[in-house]
Kinemage of the C-alpha trace (Angstrom):
@kinemage 1
@onewidth
@group {chain A} dominant
@subgroup {mainchain}
@vectorlist {calphas} color= white
{ca met a 1} P 130.800 -72.610 -57.752
{ca thr a 2} L 127.238 -71.618 -57.811
{ca gln a 3} L 124.369 -74.179 -57.989
{ca asp a 4} L 120.723 -73.538 -58.304
{ca ile a 5} L 118.673 -76.678 -57.753
{ca met a 6} L 114.907 -77.267 -57.246
{ca tyr a 7} L 114.133 -79.841 -54.440
{ca gln a 8} L 110.688 -80.485 -53.080
{ca gly a 9} L 109.325 -77.282 -54.541
{ca val a 10} L 112.110 -75.197 -52.781
{ca arg a 11} L 114.845 -73.350 -54.800
{ca leu a 12} L 118.157 -74.317 -53.276
{ca asp a 13} L 120.758 -71.596 -54.299
{ca ile a 14} L 124.260 -72.421 -53.236
{ca gln a 15} L 126.833 -69.768 -53.451
{ca ala a 16} L 130.324 -71.234 -52.971
{ca gly a 17} L 132.856 -69.283 -54.851
{ca asp a 18} L 135.504 -71.688 -56.195
{ca ile a 19} L 134.680 -74.531 -53.697
{ca arg a 20} L 133.594 -77.818 -55.154
{ca ile a 21} L 130.496 -79.001 -53.407
{ca pro a 22} L 130.514 -82.616 -52.431
{ca asp a 23} L 127.411 -84.783 -52.943
{ca glu a 24} L 127.270 -85.291 -49.163
{ca val a 25} L 126.755 -81.692 -48.611
{ca ile a 26} L 123.885 -81.595 -51.236
{ca thr a 27} L 122.270 -84.552 -49.513
{ca thr a 28} L 122.674 -82.784 -46.069
{ca leu a 29} L 121.070 -79.673 -47.517
{ca his a 30} L 118.124 -81.792 -48.919
{ca glu a 31} L 117.611 -83.267 -45.397
{ca ser a 32} L 117.651 -79.646 -44.014
{ca ile a 33} L 114.933 -78.582 -46.427
{ca asp a 34} L 112.809 -81.677 -45.444
{ca lys a 35} L 113.330 -80.816 -41.610
{ca leu a 36} L 112.406 -77.092 -42.187
{ca lys a 37} L 109.386 -77.979 -44.272
{ca arg a 38} L 107.827 -79.947 -41.372
{ca arg a 39} L 107.917 -76.706 -39.496
{ca arg a 40} L 106.519 -74.436 -42.277
{ca asp a 41} L 105.389 -75.608 -45.641
{ca asp a 42} L 105.477 -72.293 -47.575
{ca ile a 43} L 109.266 -72.136 -47.869
{ca glu a 44} L 110.160 -70.721 -51.324
{ca ser a 45} L 113.951 -70.823 -51.211
{ca leu a 46} L 117.057 -71.677 -49.110
{ca thr a 47} L 120.179 -69.626 -49.965
{ca val a 48} L 123.499 -71.122 -48.767
{ca tyr a 49} L 126.716 -69.186 -48.632
{ca met a 50} L 129.786 -71.305 -48.215
{ca lys a 51} L 133.318 -69.985 -47.626
{ca arg a 52} L 136.594 -71.539 -46.639
{ca glu a 53} L 139.190 -69.609 -44.689
{ca asn a 54} L 141.928 -70.813 -47.009
{ca ala a 55} L 142.754 -73.648 -49.470
{ca gln a 56} L 143.772 -76.091 -46.772
{ca pro a 57} L 141.153 -78.903 -46.395
{ca glu a 58} L 141.314 -78.690 -42.574
{ca ser a 59} L 140.660 -74.969 -42.446
{ca pro a 60} L 137.496 -73.535 -40.863
{ca lys a 61} L 134.481 -73.567 -43.132
{ca gln a 62} L 131.948 -70.619 -42.861
{ca val a 63} L 128.316 -71.174 -43.824
{ca ala a 64} L 125.373 -68.855 -43.779
{ca met a 65} L 121.922 -69.808 -44.651
{ca arg a 66} L 118.785 -67.570 -45.499
{ca leu a 67} L 115.458 -69.133 -45.688
{ca gly a 68} L 113.038 -67.477 -48.169
{ca val a 69} L 109.517 -67.345 -46.625
{ca lys a 70} L 106.744 -64.786 -46.631
{ca gly a 71} L 107.578 -62.001 -44.139
{ca asn a 72} L 111.070 -61.642 -42.607
{ca asp a 73} L 113.612 -64.174 -43.848
{ca pro a 74} L 115.194 -66.149 -41.111
{ca tyr a 75} L 119.065 -66.072 -41.387
{ca ala a 76} L 121.895 -67.893 -39.509
{ca glu a 77} L 125.670 -68.327 -39.851
{ca glu a 78} L 128.204 -70.422 -38.232
{ca ser a 79} L 131.826 -71.975 -38.813
{ca gly a 80} L 133.327 -75.273 -38.146
{ca leu a 81} L 135.792 -77.786 -39.457
{ca tyr a 82} L 133.256 -79.822 -41.511
{ca trp a 83} L 130.380 -78.685 -43.790
{ca glu a 84} L 127.779 -81.176 -42.764
{ca pro a 85} L 127.724 -80.576 -38.850
{ca val a 86} L 127.778 -76.817 -39.506
{ca ile a 87} L 124.745 -77.163 -42.025
{ca arg a 88} L 122.888 -79.269 -39.453
{ca ser a 89} L 123.461 -76.871 -36.660
{ca leu a 90} L 122.253 -73.928 -38.918
{ca thr a 91} L 119.214 -75.980 -39.743
{ca asn a 92} L 118.411 -76.307 -36.008
{ca lys a 93} L 118.868 -72.493 -35.584
{ca leu a 94} L 116.536 -71.698 -38.545
{ca asn a 95} L 113.924 -74.237 -37.288
{ca arg a 96} L 114.039 -72.437 -33.887
{ca gln a 97} L 113.527 -69.048 -35.717
{ca leu a 98} L 110.536 -70.477 -37.563
{ca glu a 99} L 109.170 -71.809 -34.268
{ca lys a 100} L 109.423 -68.280 -32.748
{ca met a 101} L 107.767 -66.697 -35.858
{ca ala a 102} L 104.813 -68.969 -35.481
{ca glu a 103} L 104.134 -67.927 -31.774
């Protein structure tokens, strides 16, 4: 499933194949955008790639996130058992990358 959402002026593009994206995940992504915008306000897009190892609910989830900003786009990926903690961890990684870019 692909979703293209505008949130706070940021294009949120979710590439998830055949995965149904729960509302909680969308809320977590909105929170991620809010957090990242506190670091840098010229964010144009956040592209999220979501994949599950197999169809079992308890299988590892893989998430990659690319932040669209002027210059090099920060990118991070991680896997875990639940979508929300992985997304929060990736948000922290992207935030650290933005911090280094500002130095």
